[in-house]
C-alpha positions as CSV (number, residue, x, y, z in Angstrom):
1,M,0.0,0.0,0.0
2,G,2.8,2.4,0.9
3,G,4.6,1.8,-2.3
4,R,1.4,2.4,-4.4
5,D,0.7,5.6,-2.5
6,S,4.2,6.9,-3.0
7,R,3.9,6.2,-6.7
8,E,0.6,8.0,-6.9
9,V,2.0,11.0,-5.1
10,S,5.1,11.0,-7.4
11,A,2.9,10.8,-10.5
12,T,0.7,13.7,-9.3
13,G,3.8,15.8,-8.5
14,S,5.3,15.2,-11.9
15,R,2.1,16.2,-13.6
16,A,1.8,19.5,-11.7
17,P,4.6,21.3,-13.5
18,R,3.3,20.2,-16.9
19,V,-0.2,21.4,-16.1
20,A,1.1,24.7,-14.9
21,G,3.3,25.1,-18.0
22,A,0.4,24.4,-20.2
23,A,-1.8,26.9,-18.4
24,V,0.9,29.6,-18.8
25,L,1.2,28.9,-22.6
26,A,-2.6,29.1,-22.9
27,A,-2.6,32.4,-21.0
28,I,0.1,33.9,-23.3
29,A,-1.8,32.7,-26.4
30,L,-5.1,34.1,-25.0
31,V,-3.5,37.5,-24.3
32,L,-1.8,37.8,-27.7
33,V,-4.9,36.8,-29.7
34,A,-7.0,39.3,-27.7
35,F,-4.5,42.0,-28.4
36,N,-4.8,41.4,-32.1
37,Q,-8.6,41.8,-32.2
38,R,-8.7,45.6,-32.7
39,P,-5.5,47.2,-33.9
40,S,-6.4,46.6,-37.5
41,V,-9.5,48.6,-37.0
42,A,-8.2,51.3,-34.6
43,S,-5.2,52.0,-36.9
44,V,-7.4,53.4,-39.7
45,P,-8.9,56.6,-38.2
46,P,-5.6,58.3,-37.3
47,I,-4.5,58.2,-40.9
48,L,-7.9,58.2,-42.6
49,H,-7.3,61.5,-44.4
50,E,-4.1,60.1,-45.9
51,L,-6.0,57.5,-47.8
52,G,-7.2,59.9,-50.5
53,L,-10.9,59.0,-50.1
54,S,-14.0,61.2,-50.3
55,L,-15.9,62.0,-47.1
56,T,-18.5,59.4,-48.1
57,A,-15.9,56.7,-48.7
58,E,-14.2,57.5,-45.4
59,S,-17.5,57.2,-43.5
60,F,-18.2,53.9,-45.2
61,L,-14.8,52.5,-44.5
62,V,-15.0,53.1,-40.7
63,T,-18.6,51.8,-40.6
64,I,-17.7,48.4,-42.2
65,P,-16.2,46.8,-39.1
66,V,-19.3,47.8,-37.0
67,F,-21.6,46.0,-39.4
68,C,-19.3,43.0,-39.5
69,F,-19.1,42.8,-35.8
70,G,-22.9,42.4,-35.6
71,L,-23.5,40.2,-38.7
72,G,-20.4,38.1,-38.9
73,A,-20.6,36.7,-35.3
74,F,-23.3,34.1,-36.3
75,A,-20.7,32.0,-38.1
76,G,-18.6,31.5,-34.9
77,P,-20.5,28.4,-33.6
78,Y,-20.5,26.8,-37.0
79,L,-16.7,27.3,-37.3
80,R,-16.2,25.8,-33.9
81,R,-18.2,22.7,-34.7
82,A,-16.5,22.3,-38.1
83,L,-12.9,22.9,-37.1
84,G,-12.8,22.6,-33.3
85,Q,-12.2,25.4,-30.9
86,E,-8.4,25.7,-31.3
87,W,-8.2,25.3,-35.0
88,A,-11.1,27.7,-35.6
89,V,-9.2,30.4,-33.7
90,F,-6.0,29.6,-35.5
91,A,-7.8,29.9,-38.9
92,L,-9.4,33.2,-38.0
93,V,-6.2,34.8,-36.8
94,S,-4.4,33.5,-39.9
95,V,-7.0,35.1,-42.2
96,L,-7.0,38.3,-40.1
97,T,-3.2,38.6,-40.3
98,A,-3.2,37.9,-44.0
99,A,-5.9,40.5,-44.6
100,I,-4.0,43.1,-42.7
101,A,-0.9,42.4,-44.8
102,V,-2.7,42.3,-48.1
103,R,-4.6,45.5,-47.4
104,A,-1.3,47.3,-46.5
105,A,0.7,45.8,-49.4
106,F,-1.8,46.5,-52.1
107,L,-3.4,49.6,-50.7
108,G,-6.1,50.8,-53.1
109,W,-8.5,48.2,-54.5
110,T,-8.0,45.9,-51.4
111,L,-8.9,48.6,-48.9
112,F,-12.6,47.9,-48.6
113,P,-12.7,44.1,-49.3
114,A,-9.8,43.4,-46.8
115,T,-11.6,45.6,-44.2
116,V,-14.7,43.4,-44.6
117,V,-12.6,40.3,-44.1
118,I,-10.9,41.8,-41.0
119,G,-14.2,42.8,-39.5
120,L,-15.7,39.3,-40.0
121,C,-12.6,37.6,-38.5
122,I,-12.8,39.9,-35.4
123,A,-16.5,39.3,-35.1
124,N,-16.0,35.5,-34.9
125,L,-13.1,35.8,-32.5
126,N,-15.3,37.8,-30.2
127,V,-17.6,34.7,-30.1
128,L,-14.9,32.0,-29.8
129,M,-12.4,33.5,-27.4
130,P,-14.9,33.7,-24.4
131,A,-15.7,30.1,-25.0
132,F,-12.0,29.3,-25.0
133,V,-11.6,31.0,-21.6
134,K,-14.4,28.9,-20.1
135,Q,-13.0,25.7,-21.6
136,R,-9.3,26.2,-20.9
137,F,-9.6,28.0,-17.5
138,P,-12.6,26.4,-15.8
139,D,-11.1,26.9,-12.3
140,H,-10.0,30.6,-12.9
141,P,-12.5,32.1,-15.3
142,G,-12.5,35.5,-13.6
143,P,-8.7,36.3,-13.9
144,A,-8.6,34.8,-17.4
145,T,-11.5,36.9,-18.5
146,S,-9.9,40.0,-16.9
147,A,-6.7,39.3,-18.8
148,Y,-8.6,38.8,-22.0
149,V,-10.6,42.0,-21.7
150,A,-7.5,44.0,-20.6
151,S,-5.5,42.8,-23.6
152,A,-8.4,43.4,-26.0
153,T,-8.6,46.9,-24.7
154,L,-4.9,47.6,-24.8
155,G,-4.6,46.5,-28.5
156,P,-6.6,49.4,-30.0
157,A,-5.2,51.9,-27.5
158,V,-1.7,51.0,-28.7
159,A,-2.7,51.1,-32.3
160,A,-4.4,54.5,-32.0
161,G,-1.4,55.9,-30.2
162,L,1.4,54.5,-32.4
163,T,-0.1,54.5,-35.9
164,V,0.8,58.1,-36.6
165,P,4.4,57.8,-35.2
166,V,4.9,54.7,-37.4
167,F,3.5,56.7,-40.3
168,H,6.1,59.4,-39.9
169,A,8.9,57.0,-38.9
170,F,8.6,55.3,-42.3
171,G,8.5,58.5,-44.3
172,G,4.8,59.0,-44.4
173,S,4.1,55.4,-45.5
174,V,0.4,54.5,-45.1
175,N,1.4,50.9,-46.1
176,W,3.6,50.6,-43.0
177,A,1.2,52.4,-40.7
178,L,-1.5,49.8,-41.5
179,G,0.6,46.8,-42.2
180,I,2.9,46.8,-39.1
181,W,0.1,45.3,-37.0
182,A,0.4,42.0,-39.0
183,I,3.6,41.4,-37.0
184,A,1.5,41.1,-33.8
185,G,-0.7,38.6,-35.7
186,V,2.2,36.4,-36.5
187,A,3.3,36.5,-32.8
188,A,-0.2,35.4,-31.8
189,L,-0.2,32.5,-34.3
190,L,3.2,31.3,-33.0
191,A,1.9,31.5,-29.4
192,W,-1.2,29.5,-30.4
193,V,0.6,26.5,-31.9
194,P,0.8,24.7,-28.5
195,Q,-3.0,24.9,-28.3
196,L,-3.2,23.1,-31.6
197,R,-0.9,20.3,-30.3
198,R,-3.0,20.0,-27.2
199,A,-6.2,19.7,-29.2
200,R,-4.6,17.1,-31.4
201,A,-3.5,15.1,-28.4
202,A,-6.9,15.3,-26.8
203,L,-8.5,14.2,-30.1
204,A,-6.2,11.2,-30.4
205,A,-6.8,10.2,-26.8
206,S,-10.6,10.5,-27.3
207,A,-10.4,8.3,-30.5
208,G,-8.2,5.8,-28.7
209,G,-10.7,5.5,-25.8
210,L,-13.6,5.1,-28.2
211,W,-11.7,2.3,-30.0
212,R,-11.0,0.5,-26.8
213,T,-14.6,0.8,-25.7
214,R,-15.9,-0.6,-29.0
215,R,-13.3,-3.4,-28.9
216,S,-14.4,-4.4,-25.4
217,S,-18.0,-4.4,-26.5
218,I,-17.2,-6.7,-29.5
219,A,-15.2,-9.0,-27.2
220,C,-18.2,-9.6,-25.0
221,L,-20.6,-10.5,-27.9
222,P,-21.9,-14.1,-27.7
223,G,-20.5,-16.6,-30.2
224,P,-22.6,-18.7,-32.6
225,S,-23.7,-21.1,-29.9
226,G,-24.9,-18.2,-27.7
227,A,-22.5,-19.1,-24.9
228,T,-19.0,-18.7,-26.2
229,P,-17.6,-15.1,-26.1
230,W,-15.7,-13.8,-29.1
231,P,-11.9,-13.5,-28.7
232,G,-10.7,-10.1,-27.6
233,R,-7.9,-10.2,-30.2
């Protein structure tokens, strides 16, 4: 008994650092994804008059994300069911980052379509990330939610404050002023990779458990005589 108890305590102690490390990685990923949910929108108004648009076009441009936030959020649950929580977030951040880069690199005809894509990605992240908080931090939802909200608020504040300095630092380049926020998106994607690995491992474990359950059920089926069990192998 004593040996078994000591082994159980040892196993529990060895798992604790791994669980803590996984929680830290999840928290970092959460904060970085939250940070990226607004800079691509908040960076536009400070340099709006540098885009060469009419007043009507300017008004339409800054209105697009607001419409997308309301209409695009309906797709969030479908993406979660189709891809899984972690992969859906990764896909949305990937598309968001690509849209930021494309809008900045080919400024002109991409301005409005890319802004629509950006708004839709943010709308769905608004739906998926609170669900991730509940799933990944069930014992500490309050602190995790606070960190998420704080980072999501910090992102647009940083973008609003730094877009004009970036614009001047790169010689009045609107491309850099709008595109530099894609760097933060890449950082968020790299931080999210451990969550994909965790999701893959959980899926494999679930599939393995299902296979073992089905195999046990087949092994207990009666044979042709109604009395002989089928072999388990």
